[in-house]
N, C-alpha and C positions, 0 to 999 in steps of 0.2 A: 797304719792299717790300710788295707785295700778298700776301694769304694764298695766292692761286693760285700765285705764284712760290715762296713759302716751302715749300709742299707738294711742289713738284717737286724743290727742292733737298734736302728731307728724304728723299724717296724714293730719289734718286740715292745719297745717303750711306748709307742703310739697305741698299741692294742691293749695295754694294761693287763696282760695275761700273767705278768710277773714283774719283778723288779731286780735290778742288778745290785748285788750285795758285795762283790769282791772282784778286783782285777788282778790277775796273776801275770807278771811280765817275765819273760825269759831273760835272765841276767847274764847269759853266756854271750859275751861280746866277741868271742873268738871268731874269726872268719871261717865259715864252713869249708871243709875240704871237698873238692870235687870228687865224687865217687869214681868217676871214670875219666881219666885224663885224655882218653881218645875221643871224647864226645864234643870236641871243640867245634867241628863243622855243624853239628846239630844246633849248638848255641847261636852260631852266626846266622844260619838259615832261618832258625826260629825267630830271631830278632828282626830279620828282613820281612818275614811273614807278618809279624806283629805290626811293624811300621806300615806295611802296605794294606793289610786287610782287616785289622781289628775293627770291629763295629763299635761305634761310640754310643753311649758312654762306655769307656774301657773298664770292665769290672776289676782289673788289676791295678788301676791308677791309684797312687797313694793318696790318702786323705787323713788329716788329723782327727783322731777320734776323741780327743780330750774333752771337747764340749759335750759329747754324748755320755761320757762316763765321769763327769766332774763330781767331786765330793764323795767318791767311792773309795773305800780302803784299797790299798795296793800292797801286794806281796811280790817281792822280787825273788824268783826261784832260780836256782842253779842246777841244771840237770846233771845227774850222775851217770857216767858212762861205764859200762861193764861188758866187755866182749861185743862192742859195737851196738849195744842195746842201751838206750837212754831211759832213765826213770827219774822221778823226783826223789830227793833225799827224804829220809824219815822225818827230819825236823821240819822241812817245808810242808810235808804231807800233814803233819800234826797241826801246824798253823792253819792250813786250809780247812781241816776238819772242825776246827773251833767255830767256824762260821755256820755250821749245820746247813750246808747248801742243799737245795733240791737237785739242781742240774749244774754241771760244769760244761761249758761250751768251748771246744777246742778250735781256735783260729790260728794258733802258732804251735810251737813245740813239735815240729814235724818229726816223725820217726819215734815219738815217745811211746813207751809201753804203757798201755792204759788198763789192761785186764785186772791188775791187782791194785790199782790206785785207790778205789773205793773211798773217794773223798766227797762224794755227793750221793744223796739218797737214790736218785734215778740214774746215776752214773755220769760218764762223760759223753756228751753228744758231739758227733763230728760227721763231716761229709765224706762220702766215698765217691769220687768221680770216675765212673766206669761201672760196668755190670759186675757186681761183687760175686755173682754166681759162676762166672765163666772166666774172669781175668783178674790179675793182681799186678800192682805196680805199673810202671810206665808213665810217661807224661800224660796228663789228662787230655782226652780227646784226640791224641795224636795217632795212635795205632788204629782207631776206628776209621779215621779219615784215610790213612795209608792203605788199609785193607778194604776200604770202601764198604764198610758195614752199612746196612740200611738204617740202623738206629744205634743210638748211644744211650747207655744206662747211667743213672746217677741215683745215689741213695743217701739217706740219713741214718746213721747207726748210733748205737749206745753201747758203752762198755763199762762194766763194773756196776756198783750199786745193787739194787734189787734184781737187775737183769743179769748180773754175773758176766757170762761170756758175751761176745758181740751179738747184738740183736738189731735187726733192721727195723727202723721205726717208720720209714717211708721209702718208696721206690717209684721211679717213673722212667719213661723212655722218650727220647727226642730224636728228631730227624738228624742224621749225620750230614753236615754240609761238606760236600766232597772236594771242594776246591781250595780250602785253606784251613789248617788246624787252628790258627789264631781266631779266625772269624767263627769257626765252629764252637770253640771254647766260649767266646763272648755270648753266643746265642744261648747255650744250654746252662752256663753258669748263672746267667740272669734268671732263667726259668727256674732253676733249682733253688734260688735264693729264698723262695717262699716256703720251702720244706720246714726249716727249723722254726720260724715263728708260728707256722700253721700247726705243727705238732705240739708246741708248747701250749698253744691255745686249746688244742684238743685234750691234752692232759689236764689242764685247768678245768675244762668243761665236763669231761667224762669221769674224771677220777681215776685212781690207780688201776683198779681191777678191770673196769670196762676198757680203759685205754690199752691195757695189756692184751685183752681179748681182741680188740679191734685191729691191733698191729700184728696179730698172730698170722694173718693172711700173707704178710710179707716174709714170713719165716718158714713156710711149709713147702715151698717149691724145692724140688729135687735138685741137688747140686750136680752140675755137669762137670766134665773134665776142665779143670782150671788151668789156664795157660799163664805162665809168668812172663811179663813184659818188662823191659828195661829201657833206659834212655839209649837211643841207637848209637853205635860206634860211628866213627867218621865215614867209613865205607857205606854202612847201612843208612846213615842219615842222608848222604848224597844220593843214594839209590831211591830212598823214600821220597825225598823232595823232587827228584827227577820224575818219578811216577805221578806225583800231584801236578807238577808243572805241565807234563804231557797232557794230563786230563784237562787242565785249565786252557791250554792252547787249543785242544780239540773242541772245547766248549765255545771259545771265541770264534773259531772258524765256522762252527756249526751255526752260531748266531749271525755271522756275516752272510752266509749263503741261504740260510733257512729261517723261517719264522714259525713260532709255535702258534697253533690255532685250535681253539675249541669249536666243536660243531655239535649238532643234535642228531639223535637217532630216535625213531618212534615206531610203535607197533600197536595194532588194534587186536592182536591175538590175546586170548585169555591167559594162556600159559606161556610166559616169556622166559622162564628159567633156562639158562644155557643156550638160548636161541638169538643172542644179540647180533649174530652175523646175518640174520634174516631181517633185521630192522631196516626201515627206510631212512635214508640219510638226508638231513637238511644242512646243506653246506653254504656258509657265507662266502662273500667275496674275499680276496686276499687282504684287503685293507682293514679287516675287522674279525672279531670272533663272537660266537654265541655260546653262552654257558648258563648254568644255574637254572634249569627249567622248573617252573611251578605251573600246574595246570588247573584250569577252572572249566567246568562244563555248564553250558546253559542251553537247554533244549537239545538239538542235535549238533550243536557247534562246540568246539573246544578252543580255548584260548591259552596259548603257551606263553607265559611271562618269562622273560629272560634278561640276563645281563648282556647288553650289546656294547662291546668294547671297540672303540675306534683307535687304530694304531697311531694316526696322525695327532690325535688329542691326548693319547696315553691316559685315557679316562673312560670309564664306563657309564652308561645310562640304562634305564629300564625301558624295554620295548615289549610288544606283544605280537605274536603270530597267530592268526586265525586259521583253524583247520577243521575240516568236516570228516565224516566217517567214510567218505569216498576217497580219502587221502589227498584231497585238494587243499592247498594252503596258499595263504597270501603273504607277501613280504612283510617283515616286521615294521611296526609303526611305533615311533617313540612316544611313551606315555609319561615319563618322569625323568627330569634331568636337573642337577644342581651344579654348583661351582666345584664340588668335590666328587670323588669317585663313588658310584653306586653299583651294587651287585646283589645277587641272591634275593630276588623279590619274593619273599614269603607272602602268600596271599591266603586269606581266610575270610569266612562269612560269619557275621554275628548280628543278630536282630535284623535280618533281611538287608544288611549292608555289607559291602565288600571293604576289607581293609588290607593294607600292605605294610610289611616291615622290611624294607630293603636294608642290606648291609651298608652302614654309613660309618665304618671305622675311621675313615679319613677325617670325619667331623667329630670323632670321639663321642658319639651318641648312638642310642638305639631309638629310632624314630618310628612313629605310627602315622600312616597316611590313610585318608578316607576317600572312597570312590564316590564322585558326585554324578558321573555318567559312565556306566560300564561299557567297554573296558578302558576308555581312552582318557578320562579326566579324573585326576587325583589331586587332593589338596592336603597340605600338612595339617595333621590333627594335634599332635603333641609329642614331646620327648617322653619315652618310657624310662630311659636312663640317660644320664649325662656324665661326662668326664670318665669315660670307660673305653677301653680298647677291646671291643667285642666283634666277633664275626659270626655270620651264618645263624642269626637268631631265629628260632622257631618257637611258636606258642601252641598250646593245646588247652581247651577247656575240658577238664576231666575231673570227676568226683566233685562237681559243684565248685570248682576252683580253677583259676588260670595258672598254668605252669609255663615258665619261660626258660627255654634251654638256650645257652649261648656259650661259645668258646671264647675264653678271655686270656689275655696276656697280662698278668698282674704287674709285671715290670715292663716298662715301655720298650726296652731293648730285646725282649724275648719274643719268640714267634707265638702266635695265638692258636697253633694247631694241636697243642698238647693237652689242654685241660678244659673240661666241660663243667660249667657252673649251672646251677638250677635255682630259680627264684619262683615265688608263688605270690598270688594276690587274690583277694576276694572280688576285686573290681578292676576290670581292664583299664579303666580310665582314671583311677585314683592316683596313680603315680607312686603308690606305696607297694614296693616289692620286698618280700622277706627272703633273705638268703637262706638256702637250705643248710642245716647244720653240718651236713656231710661234704659241703663244697671244698674242693671240686669233687663232684660225684664220680668223675673219671679223670685219671691223669695218665695218659698214654697216647703217644702220637699215632698209634695204630687204630684208635677207636673213639677218640674224644670229639673231634669236630663234626658238627651236624652235616648231613648229606641230603637233606630234603625234609618235607613235612612229616610229622608223626601221623600215623593212620591206624584205624581199627579194622581188624579182620577176624571173623569168627569170635568176636567178643574179646579179642586180645589186642593190646596196644603195642605198636611197633615203632622203633626209632631208627631211621637210616643214619649211618655214621661213616665218616671218611677214614681211610687208611692212608696216612701221609708219610709212611716210614721210608719208602724208596724214593719218593718224590712228592711234591705237593699234589694232593688229589689223586694218588696212584690208583686207588680202588675204593669200593664201598661195601658195607655190610648192612644187613637188616637184622635188628636186634629186638627181641621180645622183652618188653618191660615187665618184669615179674612182680616188683614191688615199687609203688610210688606213693609216698605219704609225706607228711610234714617232717618226719624224722628219719625215714629210711628210703633208700633207692637201690634197686638191683635190676640188672638186665643180663640177658644171655644172647649170644650170637646164634642166629638161625641160618642165614644165607650169606655167603661171601662172593662178591663179584670182583674179578680182576680183569685187566685188559688182555685177555689171552685168546680172544676169538679172531684177532686180526693183528699180524705182526707189525703193521704200521701204526697201530694205536698204542699210545704210551700211558694213558691214564683215563679214568672215568670216575667222576666224583659227585654226581647228583642223580637222585632217583625221584621220579614223579609219576604218580598213578592217579587217574580220576576216570570213573566210568569204565569204558573199555580201552582207554588210551594209557599207554605207558611210554614215558619219555626219559631218556638219559642223555648225558653229554659225554663227549670223548675228546681226547687231545691227540693231535698228530702234528707233524712238522711238514711244512710245505715250502717249496723253493721260492725265493724272493724274485727270481728271474723267469 
């Protein structure tokens, strides 16, 4: 079995949401025939792509699953083929039904007809790698890269059992890595690995009727025109990989002559919607960038806390820029540095003291710092969480409880831009954080990752979020939180900001507002020479 499948089995076992009662092995030892003999160039180029660009750990690396499934009964089934359609024989199906299974999980038996199998109460669960609403077939992740889609879909489906026809149990969208189908598959296969154990846990926790109701949202979207994709022919494979190679060469040349740089934009105007072109620019020197602004006001002065990233060190630290309402500002002063990368300095005040939670994913922690002399001296207070791959953590004290929002990659090889997790605690300093039962509360690369501090306006609570679909930090949205409780979460998008006010700006991913001051960051490319 592949490493991807083994990790899913291991997690289901660890979470104790169910137990494995039967293993079904495909007893068809015949070598599968290639559907299209003209696809040889695709196989060769795909192998080269995998060797050069697959991100480790390789989700498709083979691993012995015997230790994970030891002492479990085994049925060796031989698929029956009729008019190019495979199904299980009636005798094998009867044997499987004798175990009265709740769920069948399909890791093999590719191309098997599942609709009429009905060998498990809740049907056969399987992954669909692609957006099931707009595309069918084709190598996973390949055509999304070739056609340079901004995002790639993936879903968990069920067929048969009480669900009868195919039913989507979970769906999410990931950034499409445009330079290699192999690396792209590695990223999103690892991210999607959480779907199956997560939904088994939800079924166990919610029960049949509520689980059916909760998953209905994945099945109400209108189907668009579905395009059928196939493994590319020799000619099409050569043309497709040539397109990707051209894109890769272009990126290499661009990185050789240009450097990406984040900078700041600010305004003291009350209404800033749609007027970012009028913002004043704070531009760093070419050897660094400034990003992730968070603002604090004391009297008539403003302090913009930022990630200051030095190109020579390839590492960020936290600095602060002092600004007054006459738009006079002082160069940034370093206030916090560690041996590992720091960014996104979330600042808040509690009991007349300032605290900071910088992003410390490189240390696999969420850390809390206390200010002993504002704004320049900070000391480590405690770990809020450890052994976690989390980014852009923000907290808010709301309804007499602390809420911690953070984007997490549950699997180390996955990108943390896709899923937003929520935790709560009665005491900020207790170290006891309760995971929200709906976690992740958002699973979508377009809206999960935080983009700044939560804020209250006109009695309503708002959460800034990043859109990372076209590129990391491509844009941001402001979302009104409609429901926030220990059991429910719901938000709706109110404002969308994309980098369309200046053709040289490619991204903007943080929003900060305090008093009369609004600050955002933006990304551009500058010549190295």
